[in-house]
C-alpha positions in Angstrom: -18.3 -51.2 44.0 -19.3 -50.6 40.4 -21.1 -47.4 41.4 -17.9 -46.1 43.1 -15.9 -46.9 39.9 -18.4 -45.0 37.8 -18.2 -42.0 40.1 -14.4 -42.2 40.0 -14.5 -42.1 36.2 -16.8 -39.2 36.3 -14.5 -37.3 38.6 -11.4 -38.1 36.5 -13.2 -36.7 33.4 -13.5 -33.5 35.3 -9.8 -33.5 36.1 -8.8 -34.1 32.5 -11.3 -31.6 31.1 -10.3 -28.9 33.5 -6.6 -29.6 33.0 -7.1 -29.1 29.2 -9.1 -25.9 29.8 -6.3 -24.7 32.1 -3.8 -25.5 29.3 -5.8 -23.4 26.9 -6.0 -20.5 29.2 -2.2 -20.7 29.8 -1.6 -20.7 26.1 -3.7 -17.6 25.7 -1.7 -15.8 28.4 1.6 -16.8 26.8 0.5 -15.4 23.5 -1.0 -12.1 24.7 1.6 -10.2 22.7 1.8 -12.5 19.7 0.8 -10.6 16.5 -2.2 -12.2 14.8 -2.9 -14.6 17.6 -6.6 -15.4 18.1 -7.8 -16.2 21.6 -8.7 -19.9 22.1 -11.6 -21.2 24.1 -12.0 -24.7 25.6 -15.4 -26.2 24.6 -16.7 -28.4 27.4 -19.7 -30.7 26.8 -21.4 -33.2 29.1 -20.4 -36.8 28.3 -23.1 -39.2 27.0 -25.2 -40.4 30.0 -25.8 -44.0 31.0 -29.4 -45.2 31.3 -30.1 -47.8 33.9 -33.9 -48.1 34.1 -35.5 -46.2 35.5 -32.6 -43.9 36.2 -30.2 -41.9 34.0 -26.7 -41.3 35.3 -24.3 -38.6 34.0 -20.8 -39.8 33.0 -18.9 -36.5 33.5 -17.5 -33.9 31.1 -15.5 -34.0 27.9 -13.2 -31.4 26.4 -14.8 -31.6 23.0 -12.5 -29.1 21.2 -10.3 -26.0 21.5 -11.6 -23.3 19.2 -10.0 -20.1 18.1 -12.4 -17.1 18.4 -12.7 -15.2 15.1 -15.1 -13.1 13.1 -14.8 -14.0 9.4 -16.8 -11.1 8.3 -14.7 -8.7 10.3 -11.5 -10.2 8.9 -12.8 -9.8 5.4 -13.5 -6.1 6.1 -10.0 -5.7 7.4 -8.5 -7.3 4.3 -10.6 -4.9 2.1 -9.5 -1.9 4.1 -5.8 -3.1 3.9 -6.1 -2.8 0.2 -7.1 0.8 0.3 -4.6 1.7 2.9 -1.8 0.1 0.9 -2.9 2.0 -2.2 -3.1 5.4 -0.6 0.1 4.9 1.3 2.1 4.2 -1.9 0.3 6.9 -3.8 0.8 9.5 -1.1 4.5 8.7 -0.8 5.0 9.0 -4.5 3.1 12.3 -4.9 4.8 13.9 -2.0 8.2 13.0 -3.6 6.9 14.5 -6.8 5.7 17.6 -5.0 9.3 18.4 -3.9 10.1 19.3 -7.5 7.5 22.1 -7.5 8.1 23.8 -4.2 8.8 27.5 -4.4 12.5 28.2 -4.5 15.1 30.1 -6.6 15.5 27.1 -8.8 11.8 26.2 -9.6 10.5 26.7 -13.1 8.0 29.4 -12.1 10.9 31.6 -10.7 13.0 30.8 -13.8 10.1 31.9 -16.1 9.7 35.1 -14.3 13.5 35.7 -14.3 13.6 35.1 -18.1 10.9 37.6 -18.9 12.4 40.1 -16.5 15.7 39.8 -18.3 14.0 40.6 -21.6 12.3 43.6 -20.0 15.6 44.8 -18.8 17.1 44.4 -22.3 14.3 46.5 -23.8 15.6 49.5 -21.8 19.0 49.3 -23.6 18.9 46.8 -26.6 22.5 47.3 -27.5 24.0 46.5 -24.1 25.8 43.2 -24.4 25.7 42.5 -20.7 21.9 42.7 -20.7 21.8 40.5 -23.7 24.1 38.0 -21.9 21.7 38.1 -19.0 18.9 37.0 -21.3 20.9 34.0 -22.5 21.8 33.1 -18.9 18.1 33.3 -17.9 17.1 31.3 -20.9 19.7 28.6 -20.0 18.6 28.5 -16.4 15.0 28.1 -17.6 15.9 25.2 -19.9 18.0 23.6 -17.1 15.0 23.9 -14.8 12.8 22.0 -17.2 15.5 19.4 -17.8 16.0 18.8 -14.1 12.4 18.3 -13.2 11.7 16.1 -16.3 14.7 14.0 -15.4 13.7 13.8 -11.8 10.3 12.6 -12.8 11.7 10.0 -15.1 14.1 8.8 -12.4 11.1 8.6 -10.0 9.2 6.5 -12.5 12.2 4.1 -12.7 12.4 3.9 -8.9 8.6 3.2 -8.8 9.2 0.5 -11.4 11.7 -1.2 -9.1 9.1 -1.1 -6.4 6.7 -2.8 -8.8 9.2 -5.7 -9.3 9.9 -6.0 -5.6 6.2 -6.0 -4.7 5.5 -8.7 -7.2 8.2 -10.8 -5.5 6.7 -10.2 -2.1 3.2 -11.2 -3.4 4.7 -14.4 -4.8 6.4 -15.2 -1.5 3.2 -14.7 0.5 1.2 -16.7 -2.0 3.6 -19.7 -1.5 3.3 -19.3 2.2 -0.5 -19.3 2.2 -0.6 -22.3 -0.1 1.7 -24.2 2.4 -0.5 -23.2 5.3 -3.6 -24.4 3.4 -1.9 -27.8 3.3 -1.1 -27.8 7.0 -4.6 -26.7 8.0 -6.2 -29.3 5.8 -4.0 -32.1 7.1 -5.0 -31.3 10.7 -8.7 -30.6 10.2 -9.2 -33.7 8.1 -8.3 -35.8 11.1 -10.4 -33.7 13.5 -7.5 -31.8 15.0 -7.4 -28.0 15.8 -5.5 -25.9 13.3 -6.0 -22.6 15.1 -2.3 -21.6 15.1 -1.9 -22.2 11.4 -5.2 -20.4 10.6 -3.9 -17.4 12.6 -0.7 -17.5 10.5 -2.7 -17.7 7.3 -4.9 -14.8 8.3 -1.9 -12.7 9.1 -0.3 -13.6 5.7 -3.5 -12.7 3.9 -3.6 -9.4 5.7 -0.1 -8.7 4.5 -1.0 -9.8 0.9 -4.1 -7.6 0.8 -2.0 -4.6 1.7 0.1 -5.3 -1.4 -2.6 -6.1 -4.0 -6.3 -6.3 -4.4 -7.3 -9.8 -3.2 -10.6 -11.8 -3.4 -11.0 -14.7 -1.1 -13.1 -17.8 -1.8 -13.5 -20.2 1.1 -13.7 -24.0 0.5 -13.4 -27.1 2.7 -10.5 -26.7 5.1 -8.9 -24.3 2.6 -9.2 -21.1 0.7 -8.7 -19.8 -2.9 -7.2 -16.3 -3.5 -7.4 -14.3 -6.7 -6.6 -10.8 -7.7 -9.5 -8.4 -8.1 -9.7 -9.3 -11.8 -9.7 -13.0 -11.2 -6.1 -14.0 -11.8 -5.4 -16.9 -9.4 -2.9 -16.5 -6.6 -3.6 -19.5 -4.4 -5.8 -22.5 -5.1 -5.7 -25.0 -2.3 -2.1 -26.1 -1.8 -0.9 -24.6 -5.1 0.3 -21.0 -5.6 0.3 -19.2 -8.9 3.2 -16.7 -9.5 2.8 -13.2 -10.9 5.5 -12.1 -13.3 7.0 -8.6 -13.8 8.1 -8.4 -17.5 9.9 -5.5 -19.1 8.1 -3.8 -22.0 9.3 -1.5 -24.8 9.5 1.6 -22.5 11.9 -0.2 -20.2 9.3 -0.4 -17.4 7.7 -3.6 -16.1 4.2 -4.7 -16.5 2.5 -7.4 -14.4 1.5 -10.7 -15.9 -0.5 -13.6 -14.5 1.0 -17.1 -14.6 -1.2 -17.7 -17.6 0.6 -14.9 -19.5 -2.2 -12.3 -19.4 -1.2 -8.6 -18.8 -3.1 -7.6 -15.8 -1.3 -4.3 -15.0 -4.2 -2.0 -15.8 -6.6 -4.2 -13.8 -4.6 -3.9 -10.5 -6.3 -0.9 -8.8 -5.6 -1.2 -5.1 -3.0 -2.4 -2.6 0.5 -1.0 -2.6 1.1 -2.4 -6.1 -2.0 -0.6 -7.3 -0.9 2.7 -5.8 2.6 2.4 -7.2 1.3 1.6 -10.7 -1.1 4.5 -10.5 1.7 6.9 -9.6 4.1 5.4 -12.2 1.6 5.0 -15.1 -0.9 7.8 -14.6 0.1 10.6 -12.2 3.7 11.2 -13.2 3.1 10.8 -17.0 0.3 13.4 -16.7 2.7 15.8 -15.0 5.4 15.2 -17.6 2.8 15.9 -20.4 1.9 19.2 -18.8 5.6 20.1 -18.5 6.1 19.2 -22.1 3.2 21.3 -23.1 4.5 24.3 -21.1 8.1 23.9 -22.5 6.9 23.4 -26.1 4.4 26.3 -26.0 6.9 28.7 -24.4 9.8 27.8 -26.7 7.7 27.9 -29.8 6.2 31.3 -28.9 9.6 32.8 -28.1 11.1 31.4 -31.3 8.3 32.9 -33.3 8.9 36.4 -31.9 12.7 35.9 -32.1 12.7 35.0 -35.8 10.4 37.9 -36.6 12.9 40.5 -35.4 16.5 41.5 -36.0 19.7 40.9 -34.1 22.3 43.5 -33.1 23.8 43.4 -36.6 20.4 44.0 -38.3 20.2 40.4 -39.4 16.9 38.4 -39.2 16.8 36.5 -35.9 17.2 32.8 -35.5 15.6 30.5 -32.9 16.5 31.3 -29.3 15.6 27.8 -28.2 16.2 24.6 -30.1 12.7 23.7 -31.6 10.8 21.2 -29.4 9.7 17.9 -30.9 6.7 18.2 -33.2 4.4 16.2 -30.9 5.7 17.9 -27.8 6.7 14.7 -26.1 10.0 15.1 -24.3 10.0 18.9 -24.8 10.8 19.6 -21.2 13.7 17.1 -21.0 15.3 18.3 -24.3 14.7 22.0 -24.0 18.0 23.9 -24.7 19.2 27.3 -25.8 20.1 27.4 -29.5 22.4 30.5 -29.5 25.5 31.4 -27.5 26.3 34.8 -29.0 24.3 37.5 -27.1 24.4 39.8 -30.2 22.1 37.3 -32.0 19.1 38.1 -29.7 16.6 39.8 -32.0 15.6 42.8 -29.8 15.0 45.1 -32.8 11.8 45.2 -34.8 13.1 47.2 -37.7 16.8 46.3 -37.9 18.1 49.4 -36.3 20.5 49.1 -33.3 18.4 51.1 -30.9 15.1 49.5 -31.7 13.5 47.5 -28.8 10.1 46.7 -30.4 10.8 43.0 -30.7 12.2 42.7 -27.2 8.9 44.3 -25.9 6.9 41.9 -28.0 8.9 39.0 -26.5 8.4 40.4 -23.0 4.6 40.6 -23.6 4.5 36.8 -24.1 4.8 36.5 -20.4 1.2 37.7 -20.0 -0.3 36.1 -23.1 -2.2 32.8 -23.5 0.6 31.0 -25.3 0.3 27.7 -23.5 -3.1 26.0 -23.8 -4.8 29.4 -23.7 -2.9 30.5 -20.5 0.1 32.6 -19.7 3.3 30.5 -18.9 3.2 31.6 -15.3 -0.5 30.7 -14.9 -0.1 27.4 -16.6 2.8 26.5 -14.4 0.8 27.6 -11.3 -2.0 25.2 -12.4 0.5 22.3 -12.5 1.8 23.2 -9.0 -1.8 23.4 -7.8 -2.8 20.1 -9.3 0.2 18.3 -7.9 -0.4 19.8 -4.4 -4.1 19.0 -4.5 -3.5 15.4 -5.6 -0.9 14.9 -2.9 -3.2 16.4 -0.3 -6.2 14.3 -1.4 -4.2 11.1 -1.3 -2.8 12.0 2.2 -6.4 12.7 3.4 -7.6 9.3 1.9 -4.7 7.6 3.6 -5.5 9.1 7.0 -9.2 8.3 6.7 -8.5 4.8 5.6 -6.0 4.4 8.5 -8.6 5.5 11.0 -11.2 3.0 9.6 -8.5 0.2 9.6 -7.6 1.0 13.2 -11.2 0.8 14.3 -11.6 -2.5 12.6 -8.5 -3.9 14.2 -9.7 -2.7 17.6 -12.9 -4.6 17.0 -11.0 -7.7 16.1 -8.8 -7.3 19.2 -12.0 -7.0 21.3 -13.3 -10.3 19.8 -10.1 -12.3 19.2 -7.6 -10.7 21.4 -6.4 -12.0 24.8 -7.8 -10.1 27.8 -5.6 -10.9 30.8 -8.3 -10.1 33.3 -10.7 -12.5 31.6 -8.0 -15.2 31.4 -7.2 -14.7 35.1 -10.9 -15.2 36.0 -11.0 -18.4 33.8 -7.8 -19.6 35.5 -9.4 -19.3 38.9 -12.6 -21.0 37.6 -10.8 -24.0 36.1 -8.5 -24.2 39.1 -11.5 -24.4 41.5 -13.2 -26.9 39.3 -10.0 -29.0 39.1 -9.6 -28.9 42.9 -13.2 -29.9 43.4 -12.8 -32.9 41.0 -9.6 -33.8 42.9 -11.6 -33.7 46.2 -14.2 -36.0 44.7 -11.4 -38.4 43.7 -10.0 -38.3 47.2 -13.4 -38.9 48.7 -14.2 -41.9 46.5 -10.7 -43.3 47.2 -11.5 -43.1 50.9 -14.8 -44.8 50.4 -13.2 -47.6 48.4 -10.7 -48.1 51.1 -13.5 -48.3 53.6 -15.4 -50.9 51.5 -12.2 -53.0 51.1 -11.6 -52.9 54.8 -15.2 -53.9 55.5 -14.9 -56.8 53.1 -11.7 -57.9 54.8 -13.3 -57.9 58.2 -16.4 -59.7 57.1 -14.4 -62.2 55.2 
């Protein structure tokens, strides 16, 4: 009788283990489309045997655990690639928006420079014609407006990027808090031997999102993780999160500070925040500096020639453009025409009405190296070329990074994703095993009934 009881217990262990395995498979199928879900696997082990000399009897099967299938190294690679993808995505978007200011049109600076020198060339054919003189002032005004507009657009873009910095810091803080809470939930479960696979999936997904925003380093510890920025500023330590802060500086923009108060702006080099900071603090300021150099060099050279000639009344010329700042900073944004009377244009080189020597000298500036050793048109072309090249390079890097990231995600899906065909096969396997264990239980039950009947008859 004891032997039948032992066999029954063994068969029941099979029923329970296969029922748990079936539940695991069912959960996998239910989460086939859940983002970030890692396939679970039922771990079945043989129960400890019973030794009755000289024989050893098995005692069935135990569902030891339900484990989520993951590749920690692959997940780390994905997080690293997320950082680059976030950086190049933000940088490409910013540079493409910047590039719009330099597309060829009737309003771009290159066209306005050409129109300005063409108007001076026209004036040289008839220096006393007031309509031609007015055309020069109009072209000069359009040129100044072109510089003003682009400089203001770039400043506005910087301010918009600064808003993105503040918003991104807020998103980083929210994700850090979420990860710290998940650390606590995972620790609570694993400390008592329970599976925390669902919470680990959520934490992995949150870290993926965080790594796309900022460069993150991960340090694993017992049932938990520590996250820092690339320069070591803590974001998450166990169940505690550390907040980054966006603080306004003298320029009106915001720098990023760690919770300890250290300015870490220049040390953030990747992720969406890194790409935004690169565009705001490096790319756009460099373009603005080049524009200031162009505006300052052009205005200074024109004023020099203008003040060396004589106006329509034979009076020494005055500045055509208001003098740019001494250091050149802000020259593009502040460029403006200094005179409104067309007769004040100094076209004459000797004071006579019909002289056009000074107008020709001014026209010649268009082909002279008056801006960093280059002609105004060539210098502007180099700006356009550099902006286009930077935007193209960033876009190419984004595409390449995206392809690598897609490949890594495909690899993770192959390892951790749910394959419905595989789950269907597992379902049949566990169903057959459950049915077989159930048949054993039925058989043992019949045998017990037979034994009981025999005992009754013999009694």
